[in-house]
N, C-alpha and C positions, 0 to 999 in steps of 0.2 A: 504494500500500500504506500502511496506517495503521501508524505507528511510535510506540510509547509509550516515552519516555525517562524512566527512573527514576534519580534521583540519591539515593543512600543514604549517610548518614553512619554510618560503622562505629564501634564502641566504641574502636578504636585511632586514630580521627580520620582515617582514610583515607576517601575518597569513592569509592564504586563507581558506575560509570555503566553502566546496563543498558538494552538496547533490546529490547523485546518479550520480556523474561524472560531474555535472555542477557547475561552480563557482558561488556562490550566494552572497558572501560578502568577503571583504578584511579588516582585522583589521590592520590599519597602525601602524608601529612601533613608530611613533611620538605621537600617541593618542590611547593608549591601552584601549579603552572603547567601549561599545556596548549598545545602548539604548534598552529598553524593547520592544518598538514597532517594532524596526528593527529586533530584535531577533524573535519576533512573526511572522513577515512577512517572514523571511527566512525559518522558519520551516513549514509554510503553513499547520498547523495541520488540519486534517479532521478525524472525528470519524472512527476508524478502522486502522488508520496509526500506524505503529510500527517503532521504530527508533533504530539504533545502532550508536555508536560513535567510530571512529578510529582516531589515530593521527600519523603524519609522521614528523620526524625531522631528515632528513639525515645529516644535517650540525651540529647538536648538539648545536645549538644556543638557548639561552634563554629557557632552558628546563623548569624551574619553571613557566614561563609565559604560555607556551603551555599547561603544566599540569593544570594550573589554569583554562584556558578556556575549556579544555577537561573535567575537573571535573564539571564545570558549565553546559556544554551541557549534560553530562551524567546524572546529577541530574534531569534536566528538562525532558530529554527523558525518564528516569525511571518513572517519574510521568505521562507523557503522555501515555506511554505504559500501565501503570496500568489502566488508564481511558479507553483506547481502549480495554483492556481485561476485562472490567467490574469490576475491582478490585479497584475502586476509594478509595484512602487513606483518612482517616479522618485526617484533618490538625488541629493541636492544635492551640489554640489562640496565643501561643507564636510563632509558625511557620508561622502564617498567615501574608502575606505581601500585602500591598496595593500599587501595582506598577502602576505608571502612565506613559503616553507616554514620559514624559520628564526625567524619571529616567534613570540612567546609571549604568552599572557595571564597576568597575574600579579595577585594580589589587591592592591589599593591599600593604602598605609600607614595610611590613616585607618580601616580596619576593625579593630574591637576584638575580641580573642580572649580568652576566659576563661582568664587565667593561673593561677588557683587550681588548675586541673586539670593543669597541666604537671608532669612528673615531676622537674623540677630546680628 
């Protein structure tokens, strides 16, 4: 099944994640993290699924933040698509990650956020 993932920056700086038009998750502006198990459940991967990632930021807010999550989803989807197409990548020891349900992905400190738009 083809799944289109849309990441949309909202005016309140929350990021909505939609798959095929259904909102699956909201990443709150106050906690820009996503747990691995939540990400897994949002994608609902089944063998043969293919993914594409799109992003929308009509307000132009926190562009680096949306880009970060779009790149994260794009990388995961690229790997899932290769599995679905029978082109499983060989992951080197250095790339191998042991992700547990409690691990999270957080925006790195070097991402700049437009502080002029902060309410305080």
